[in-house]
KETI-175876 format. One record per residue (C-alpha): x, y, z; residue number from 0; residue in one letter. Coordinates in Angstrom, 1 decimal. Layout:
REM residues N
+--------+--------+--------+-----+--------+
!      X !      Y !      Z ! num ! residu !
+--------+--------+--------+-----+--------+
!      X !      Y !      Z ! NUM !      a !
...
+--------+--------+--------+-----+--------+
END
This chain:
REM residues 306
+--------+--------+--------+-----+--------+
!      X !      Y !      Z ! num ! residu !
+--------+--------+--------+-----+--------+
!    3.3 !  140.0 !    2.2 !   0 !      m !
!    1.7 !  136.9 !    3.8 !   1 !      h !
!   -1.4 !  135.8 !    1.8 !   2 !      i !
!   -4.5 !  135.8 !    3.9 !   3 !      p !
!   -7.1 !  133.0 !    4.1 !   4 !      e !
!   -9.7 !  132.6 !    1.4 !   5 !      g !
!   -8.2 !  134.6 !   -1.4 !   6 !      f !
!   -6.7 !  131.8 !   -3.5 !   7 !      l !
!   -8.3 !  128.7 !   -5.1 !   8 !      t !
!   -7.6 !  125.1 !   -4.0 !   9 !      g !
!   -5.3 !  124.3 !   -7.1 !  10 !      p !
!   -3.2 !  127.4 !   -6.3 !  11 !      a !
!   -2.7 !  126.4 !   -2.7 !  12 !      t !
!   -1.9 !  122.7 !   -3.6 !  13 !      a !
!    0.9 !  123.8 !   -5.9 !  14 !      v !
!    2.3 !  126.0 !   -3.3 !  15 !      g !
!    2.2 !  123.3 !   -0.8 !  16 !      a !
!    4.0 !  120.9 !   -3.1 !  17 !      v !
!    6.6 !  123.4 !   -4.0 !  18 !      v !
!    7.3 !  124.4 !   -0.4 !  19 !      a !
!    7.5 !  120.8 !    0.7 !  20 !      g !
!   10.0 !  120.0 !   -2.1 !  21 !      a !
!   12.2 !  123.1 !   -1.2 !  22 !      g !
!   12.2 !  122.2 !    2.5 !  23 !      l !
!   13.1 !  118.6 !    1.7 !  24 !      a !
!   16.1 !  119.7 !   -0.2 !  25 !      v !
!   17.1 !  122.1 !    2.6 !  26 !      a !
!   16.8 !  119.4 !    5.2 !  27 !      i !
!   18.9 !  116.9 !    3.3 !  28 !      r !
!   21.5 !  119.6 !    2.5 !  29 !      k !
!   21.6 !  121.4 !    5.6 !  30 !      a !
!   23.4 !  118.4 !    7.4 !  31 !      d !
!   22.4 !  119.0 !   10.9 !  32 !      m !
!   25.2 !  116.9 !   12.2 !  33 !      h !
!   27.9 !  119.2 !   10.6 !  34 !      a !
!   26.2 !  122.3 !   11.5 !  35 !      d !
!   25.5 !  121.3 !   15.0 !  36 !      n !
!   27.2 !  124.3 !   16.3 !  37 !      g !
!   24.9 !  126.6 !   14.3 !  38 !      k !
!   21.7 !  125.2 !   15.7 !  39 !      l !
!   21.7 !  127.4 !   18.8 !  40 !      p !
!   22.2 !  130.4 !   16.6 !  41 !      l !
!   19.4 !  129.3 !   14.4 !  42 !      a !
!   17.2 !  129.2 !   17.5 !  43 !      g !
!   18.2 !  132.7 !   18.5 !  44 !      l !
!   17.8 !  133.9 !   14.9 !  45 !      a !
!   14.3 !  132.4 !   14.7 !  46 !      g !
!   13.2 !  134.3 !   17.9 !  47 !      a !
!   14.6 !  137.5 !   16.7 !  48 !      f !
!   12.9 !  137.3 !   13.2 !  49 !      f !
!    9.8 !  136.3 !   14.9 !  50 !      l !
!    9.9 !  139.5 !   17.1 !  51 !      v !
!   11.4 !  141.8 !   14.4 !  52 !      g !
!    8.8 !  140.7 !   11.7 !  53 !      d !
!    5.8 !  141.4 !   14.1 !  54 !      t !
!    5.6 !  145.2 !   13.9 !  55 !      p !
!    3.5 !  146.2 !   10.8 !  56 !      f !
!    4.8 !  149.4 !    9.1 !  57 !      i !
!    2.0 !  151.4 !    7.6 !  58 !      p !
!    2.6 !  152.8 !    4.0 !  59 !      v !
!   -0.1 !  154.9 !    2.7 !  60 !      g !
!   -3.8 !  154.6 !    3.5 !  61 !      i !
!   -4.9 !  151.1 !    4.4 !  62 !      g !
!   -1.5 !  149.6 !    3.4 !  63 !      t !
!    1.1 !  148.1 !    5.6 !  64 !      q !
!    3.9 !  145.8 !    5.6 !  65 !      g !
!    6.6 !  144.1 !    7.7 !  66 !      h !
!   10.4 !  143.1 !    7.6 !  67 !      l !
!   11.1 !  139.6 !    6.0 !  68 !      l !
!   14.7 !  138.8 !    7.3 !  69 !      g !
!   15.4 !  136.2 !    4.7 !  70 !      g !
!   18.7 !  137.8 !    3.7 !  71 !      t !
!   20.0 !  138.1 !    7.3 !  72 !      l !
!   19.1 !  134.5 !    7.9 !  73 !      a !
!   21.2 !  133.1 !    4.9 !  74 !      i !
!   24.0 !  135.4 !    5.7 !  75 !      a !
!   24.3 !  134.1 !    9.1 !  76 !      l !
!   23.3 !  130.4 !    8.7 !  77 !      l !
!   23.7 !  129.7 !    5.0 !  78 !      g !
!   21.0 !  128.9 !    2.4 !  79 !      p !
!   19.6 !  125.7 !    3.8 !  80 !      w !
!   19.6 !  126.3 !    7.6 !  81 !      l !
!   18.4 !  129.9 !    6.9 !  82 !      g !
!   15.5 !  128.6 !    4.9 !  83 !      m !
!   14.4 !  126.2 !    7.6 !  84 !      i !
!   14.7 !  128.9 !   10.1 !  85 !      t !
!   12.4 !  131.3 !    8.1 !  86 !      i !
!   10.0 !  128.6 !    7.3 !  87 !      a !
!    9.4 !  127.7 !   11.1 !  88 !      v !
!    9.1 !  131.6 !   11.7 !  89 !      v !
!    6.3 !  131.6 !    8.9 !  90 !      t !
!    4.5 !  128.7 !   10.4 !  91 !      v !
!    4.5 !  130.2 !   13.9 !  92 !      v !
!    3.3 !  133.5 !   12.5 !  93 !      q !
!    0.3 !  131.8 !   10.8 !  94 !      a !
!   -0.6 !  129.6 !   13.7 !  95 !      l !
!   -0.1 !  132.0 !   16.7 !  96 !      v !
!   -0.1 !  135.5 !   15.3 !  97 !      q !
!   -2.7 !  135.0 !   12.4 !  98 !      g !
!   -0.3 !  136.5 !    9.9 !  99 !      d !
!   -1.2 !  134.6 !    6.8 ! 100 !      g !
!   -3.7 !  131.8 !    6.2 ! 101 !      g !
!   -3.3 !  128.1 !    6.9 ! 102 !      i !
!   -4.3 !  126.7 !    3.6 ! 103 !      t !
!   -1.9 !  129.1 !    1.7 ! 104 !      v !
!    0.9 !  128.4 !    4.2 ! 105 !      l !
!    3.0 !  126.7 !    1.2 ! 106 !      g !
!    2.9 !  129.8 !   -0.9 ! 107 !      l !
!    3.8 !  132.0 !    2.2 ! 108 !      n !
!    6.8 !  129.7 !    2.8 ! 109 !      i !
!    7.8 !  130.0 !   -0.9 ! 110 !      v !
!    7.8 !  133.6 !   -0.8 ! 111 !      n !
!    9.5 !  134.2 !    2.7 ! 112 !      a !
!   12.0 !  131.3 !    2.8 ! 113 !      a !
!   12.6 !  129.7 !   -0.6 ! 114 !      l !
!   13.2 !  133.0 !   -2.5 ! 115 !      v !
!   16.1 !  134.0 !   -0.3 ! 116 !      p !
!   17.7 !  130.6 !   -0.4 ! 117 !      a !
!   17.4 !  129.8 !   -4.1 ! 118 !      f !
!   17.6 !  133.2 !   -5.7 ! 119 !      i !
!   18.8 !  135.6 !   -2.9 ! 120 !      g !
!   21.9 !  133.4 !   -2.1 ! 121 !      w !
!   23.4 !  133.5 !   -5.5 ! 122 !      p !
!   22.6 !  137.2 !   -5.7 ! 123 !      v !
!   24.4 !  137.7 !   -2.4 ! 124 !      l !
!   27.4 !  135.8 !   -3.4 ! 125 !      r !
!   27.6 !  137.5 !   -6.8 ! 126 !      g !
!   27.4 !  140.9 !   -5.4 ! 127 !      v !
!   30.0 !  140.1 !   -2.6 ! 128 !      q !
!   32.4 !  138.9 !   -5.4 ! 129 !      a !
!   31.9 !  142.1 !   -7.4 ! 130 !      v !
!   32.5 !  144.3 !   -4.4 ! 131 !      i !
!   35.6 !  142.4 !   -3.4 ! 132 !      r !
!   37.0 !  142.6 !   -6.9 ! 133 !      r !
!   36.4 !  146.2 !   -6.9 ! 134 !      w !
!   37.9 !  146.9 !   -3.6 ! 135 !      q !
!   40.7 !  144.5 !   -4.1 ! 136 !      g !
!   40.1 !  142.7 !   -0.8 ! 137 !      r !
!   37.3 !  141.7 !    1.6 ! 138 !      s !
!   36.1 !  144.4 !    4.0 ! 139 !      t !
!   33.4 !  144.7 !    6.6 ! 140 !      a !
!   32.0 !  147.6 !    4.8 ! 141 !      g !
!   31.9 !  145.8 !    1.5 ! 142 !      g !
!   30.3 !  142.6 !    3.0 ! 143 !      l !
!   27.6 !  144.8 !    4.7 ! 144 !      a !
!   27.0 !  146.5 !    1.4 ! 145 !      l !
!   26.5 !  143.2 !   -0.3 ! 146 !      a !
!   24.0 !  142.1 !    2.2 ! 147 !      c !
!   22.1 !  145.4 !    1.8 ! 148 !      a !
!   21.8 !  145.0 !   -2.0 ! 149 !      v !
!   20.7 !  141.3 !   -1.7 ! 150 !      a !
!   18.1 !  142.2 !    1.0 ! 151 !      a !
!   16.6 !  144.8 !   -1.3 ! 152 !      y !
!   16.5 !  142.5 !   -4.3 ! 153 !      v !
!   15.0 !  139.7 !   -2.1 ! 154 !      n !
!   12.2 !  142.0 !   -0.9 ! 155 !      v !
!   11.2 !  143.2 !   -4.4 ! 156 !      l !
!   11.4 !  139.5 !   -5.7 ! 157 !      l !
!    9.1 !  138.3 !   -3.0 ! 158 !      a !
!    6.6 !  141.2 !   -3.7 ! 159 !      a !
!    6.5 !  140.5 !   -7.4 ! 160 !      v !
!    6.1 !  136.7 !   -6.9 ! 161 !      l !
!    3.3 !  137.6 !   -4.4 ! 162 !      f !
!    1.5 !  139.5 !   -7.2 ! 163 !      v !
!    1.9 !  136.7 !   -9.7 ! 164 !      v !
!    0.5 !  134.2 !   -7.2 ! 165 !      e !
!   -2.5 !  136.3 !   -6.6 ! 166 !      f !
!   -3.1 !  137.1 !  -10.2 ! 167 !      h !
!   -3.0 !  133.4 !  -11.4 ! 168 !      l !
!   -4.8 !  131.9 !   -8.4 ! 169 !      g !
!   -7.3 !  134.4 !   -7.0 ! 170 !      h !
!  -10.9 !  133.8 !   -6.5 ! 171 !      k !
!  -13.4 !  136.0 !   -8.2 ! 172 !      g !
!  -13.0 !  139.0 !  -10.2 ! 173 !      s !
!  -10.3 !  141.2 !   -8.8 ! 174 !      v !
!   -8.4 !  144.0 !  -10.5 ! 175 !      r !
!   -4.7 !  143.3 !  -10.4 ! 176 !      i !
!   -3.6 !  147.0 !  -10.8 ! 177 !      e !
!   -4.4 !  148.0 !   -7.2 ! 178 !      p !
!   -2.7 !  144.8 !   -6.0 ! 179 !      v !
!    0.5 !  145.6 !   -7.9 ! 180 !      i !
!    0.6 !  149.2 !   -7.0 ! 181 !      g !
!   -0.1 !  148.4 !   -3.2 ! 182 !      g !
!    2.2 !  145.5 !   -2.8 ! 183 !      t !
!    5.2 !  146.3 !   -5.1 ! 184 !      v !
!    5.2 !  150.0 !   -4.2 ! 185 !      g !
!    5.0 !  149.3 !   -0.4 ! 186 !      t !
!    7.8 !  146.7 !   -0.5 ! 187 !      y !
!    9.8 !  149.0 !   -2.6 ! 188 !      a !
!   10.0 !  151.4 !    0.5 ! 189 !      l !
!   10.2 !  148.6 !    3.1 ! 190 !      i !
!   13.1 !  147.0 !    1.0 ! 191 !      g !
!   15.2 !  150.2 !    1.7 ! 192 !      i !
!   14.5 !  149.8 !    5.5 ! 193 !      l !
!   15.3 !  146.1 !    5.4 ! 194 !      e !
!   18.6 !  146.7 !    3.5 ! 195 !      a !
!   19.6 !  149.2 !    6.2 ! 196 !      l !
!   18.7 !  146.9 !    9.1 ! 197 !      v !
!   20.5 !  144.0 !    7.5 ! 198 !      t !
!   23.6 !  145.9 !    6.8 ! 199 !      a !
!   23.7 !  147.3 !   10.2 ! 200 !      g !
!   23.4 !  144.0 !   12.0 ! 201 !      i !
!   25.9 !  142.4 !    9.7 ! 202 !      v !
!   28.4 !  145.3 !   10.4 ! 203 !      k !
!   27.8 !  145.1 !   14.0 ! 204 !      a !
!   28.5 !  141.3 !   14.1 ! 205 !      l !
!   31.5 !  141.6 !   12.1 ! 206 !      l !
!   32.9 !  144.1 !   14.7 ! 207 !      a !
!   32.2 !  141.8 !   17.7 ! 208 !      r !
!   31.7 !  138.3 !   16.7 ! 209 !      r !
!   32.7 !  137.8 !   12.9 ! 210 !      p !
!   32.5 !  134.0 !   13.5 ! 211 !      d !
!   28.7 !  134.2 !   13.5 ! 212 !      l !
!   28.6 !  135.5 !    9.9 ! 213 !      v !
!   28.9 !  132.6 !    7.7 ! 214 !      l !
!   29.6 !  134.6 !    4.6 ! 215 !      i !
!   32.6 !  136.2 !    5.9 ! 216 !      a !
!   35.9 !  134.9 !    4.5 ! 217 !      p !
!   38.4 !  133.5 !    6.7 ! 218 !      p !
!   40.9 !  136.4 !    6.2 ! 219 !      e !
!   38.3 !  138.8 !    7.3 ! 220 !      l !
!   37.5 !  136.8 !   10.4 ! 221 !      q !
!   41.2 !  136.6 !   11.3 ! 222 !      r !
!   41.6 !  140.3 !   10.8 ! 223 !      s !
!   38.7 !  141.2 !   13.0 ! 224 !      l !
!   39.1 !  138.6 !   15.7 ! 225 !      r !
!   40.3 !  139.9 !   18.9 ! 226 !      r !
!   42.7 !  137.8 !   20.9 ! 227 !      p !
!   41.1 !  136.0 !   23.8 ! 228 !      a !
!   42.1 !  136.7 !   27.3 ! 229 !      r !
!   43.6 !  133.8 !   29.1 ! 230 !      r !
!   42.1 !  133.2 !   32.5 ! 231 !      r !
!   44.5 !  132.1 !   35.2 ! 232 !      p !
!   44.2 !  128.5 !   36.3 ! 233 !      a !
!   42.6 !  127.9 !   39.5 ! 234 !      p !
!   45.0 !  127.3 !   42.3 ! 235 !      a !
!   44.7 !  123.9 !   43.8 ! 236 !      g !
!   45.8 !  122.4 !   47.2 ! 237 !      p !
!   49.5 !  122.5 !   47.9 ! 238 !      y !
!   50.9 !  119.1 !   47.6 ! 239 !      v !
!   54.5 !  118.7 !   49.2 ! 240 !      p !
!   57.1 !  117.0 !   47.1 ! 241 !      p !
!   58.2 !  113.4 !   48.1 ! 242 !      p !
!   61.0 !  113.2 !   50.6 ! 243 !      a !
!   64.4 !  113.3 !   49.0 ! 244 !      g !
!   63.3 !  115.1 !   45.9 ! 245 !      t !
!   63.8 !  118.7 !   47.2 ! 246 !      e !
!   65.3 !  120.9 !   44.5 ! 247 !      p !
!   68.9 !  121.6 !   45.4 ! 248 !      q !
!   70.1 !  125.3 !   45.2 ! 249 !      r !
!   73.0 !  125.7 !   42.7 ! 250 !      g !
!   75.8 !  128.1 !   42.9 ! 251 !      p !
!   74.9 !  131.6 !   41.9 ! 252 !      t !
!   76.9 !  134.6 !   40.7 ! 253 !      v !
!   78.6 !  136.3 !   43.6 ! 254 !      g !
!   78.7 !  133.3 !   45.9 ! 255 !      d !
!   82.1 !  133.0 !   47.7 ! 256 !      p !
!   84.2 !  129.8 !   46.9 ! 257 !      p !
!   83.6 !  126.8 !   49.1 ! 258 !      a !
!   85.6 !  126.7 !   52.3 ! 259 !      g !
!   86.0 !  130.6 !   52.5 ! 260 !      t !
!   84.1 !  132.9 !   54.6 ! 261 !      e !
!   82.8 !  136.1 !   53.4 ! 262 !      p !
!   84.6 !  139.2 !   54.8 ! 263 !      r !
!   82.5 !  141.5 !   56.6 ! 264 !      r !
!   82.5 !  145.0 !   54.8 ! 265 !      g !
!   81.0 !  148.3 !   55.5 ! 266 !      i !
!   77.2 !  148.3 !   55.2 ! 267 !      e !
!   75.6 !  150.9 !   53.1 ! 268 !      r !
!   72.2 !  152.0 !   53.1 ! 269 !      a !
!   70.2 !  150.6 !   50.2 ! 270 !      g !
!   72.6 !  148.0 !   49.1 ! 271 !      g !
!   74.8 !  145.0 !   50.2 ! 272 !      p !
!   77.9 !  145.3 !   52.2 ! 273 !      a !
!   81.0 !  146.1 !   50.1 ! 274 !      a !
!   84.5 !  144.8 !   51.2 ! 275 !      p !
!   86.9 !  147.5 !   52.5 ! 276 !      p !
!   89.8 !  148.5 !   50.2 ! 277 !      p !
!   93.1 !  146.6 !   50.9 ! 278 !      p !
!   95.2 !  148.1 !   53.6 ! 279 !      g !
!   92.3 !  149.9 !   55.4 ! 280 !      t !
!   91.3 !  146.9 !   57.6 ! 281 !      e !
!   90.7 !  148.3 !   61.2 ! 282 !      p !
!   93.6 !  147.5 !   63.5 ! 283 !      q !
!   92.8 !  146.2 !   66.9 ! 284 !      p !
!   93.2 !  148.8 !   69.8 ! 285 !      r !
!   96.1 !  148.3 !   72.1 ! 286 !      p !
!   95.1 !  147.4 !   75.7 ! 287 !      t !
!   96.9 !  149.1 !   78.6 ! 288 !      a !
!   99.0 !  146.7 !   80.7 ! 289 !      e !
!   98.3 !  146.8 !   84.3 ! 290 !      p !
!  100.7 !  148.8 !   86.3 ! 291 !      s !
!  102.6 !  147.1 !   89.1 ! 292 !      h !
!  103.3 !  149.1 !   92.4 ! 293 !      t !
!  106.4 !  147.8 !   94.1 ! 294 !      p !
!  105.6 !  146.5 !   97.5 ! 295 !      t !
!  108.0 !  147.4 !  100.6 ! 296 !      v !
!  108.4 !  144.6 !  103.1 ! 297 !      p !
!  107.4 !  145.5 !  106.6 ! 298 !      r !
!  109.9 !  145.1 !  109.4 ! 299 !      p !
!  109.1 !  142.3 !  111.8 ! 300 !      p !
!  107.3 !  143.2 !  114.9 ! 301 !      e !
!  109.3 !  143.0 !  118.2 ! 302 !      e !
!  108.2 !  140.7 !  120.9 ! 303 !      d !
!  107.4 !  142.7 !  124.0 ! 304 !      p !
!  108.6 !  140.1 !  126.2 ! 305 !      a !
+--------+--------+--------+-----+--------+
END
């Protein structure tokens, strides 16, 4: 999809640079980086994912190959403006580091990869989403994934057609346009199916786990799919004794005896508190035997032997 170096004339590359610069200026102004500050880390992760996901080239036919674009997934997660900036950065890195596309035609490649999803694909995505929601009667994860799949296929075909138009209007020398149309549009008609499946699968997976990462998900869908967060116990700090004189007083509880009375000791039962004995069955004290007195007989006085 990326136009290589040396295929287009100078005026064509200049027009592409002006259009890409104007589109990026609008995106930077409308992205409102301060308001979308929470999305910036996600934009960085998405850019790294697109850079890796767009690298594998898919062979289609003899001498023809293509790769995924990722524009629809970017605008579905980040919105049209921040998504456009992310894809533009990925396109620049691909041209400078991987040699995918020329340097002088970088503006036209940004137009095809980033501006088309933002200015054309975004209205298509929102329109298809509204139609599916009206048809189903409510917003569902499956309907949202289907809308992303349809928009992804449309974006890929539009980018392929725009590539052919640019090549036809600004190519150098005499080149037949028929092979370019067949090789580009035919190849990306097949790649568009794969991109639609990948986009729908990623959106469906994110809606199941993290619906807050999908920008186009309506609030009611995010609430229905959001799982309650588990509360972590607060860390236990050092024990601080209460000040003197502020100890909590224990109040009367049910079952406590009235003040001034002592609880009666009942029969203790295994597994429960002691129950008081029934009235009249209190144990009587055992009688103690009185000591027997043995009568003593006085002894006669002894006679004096004298």
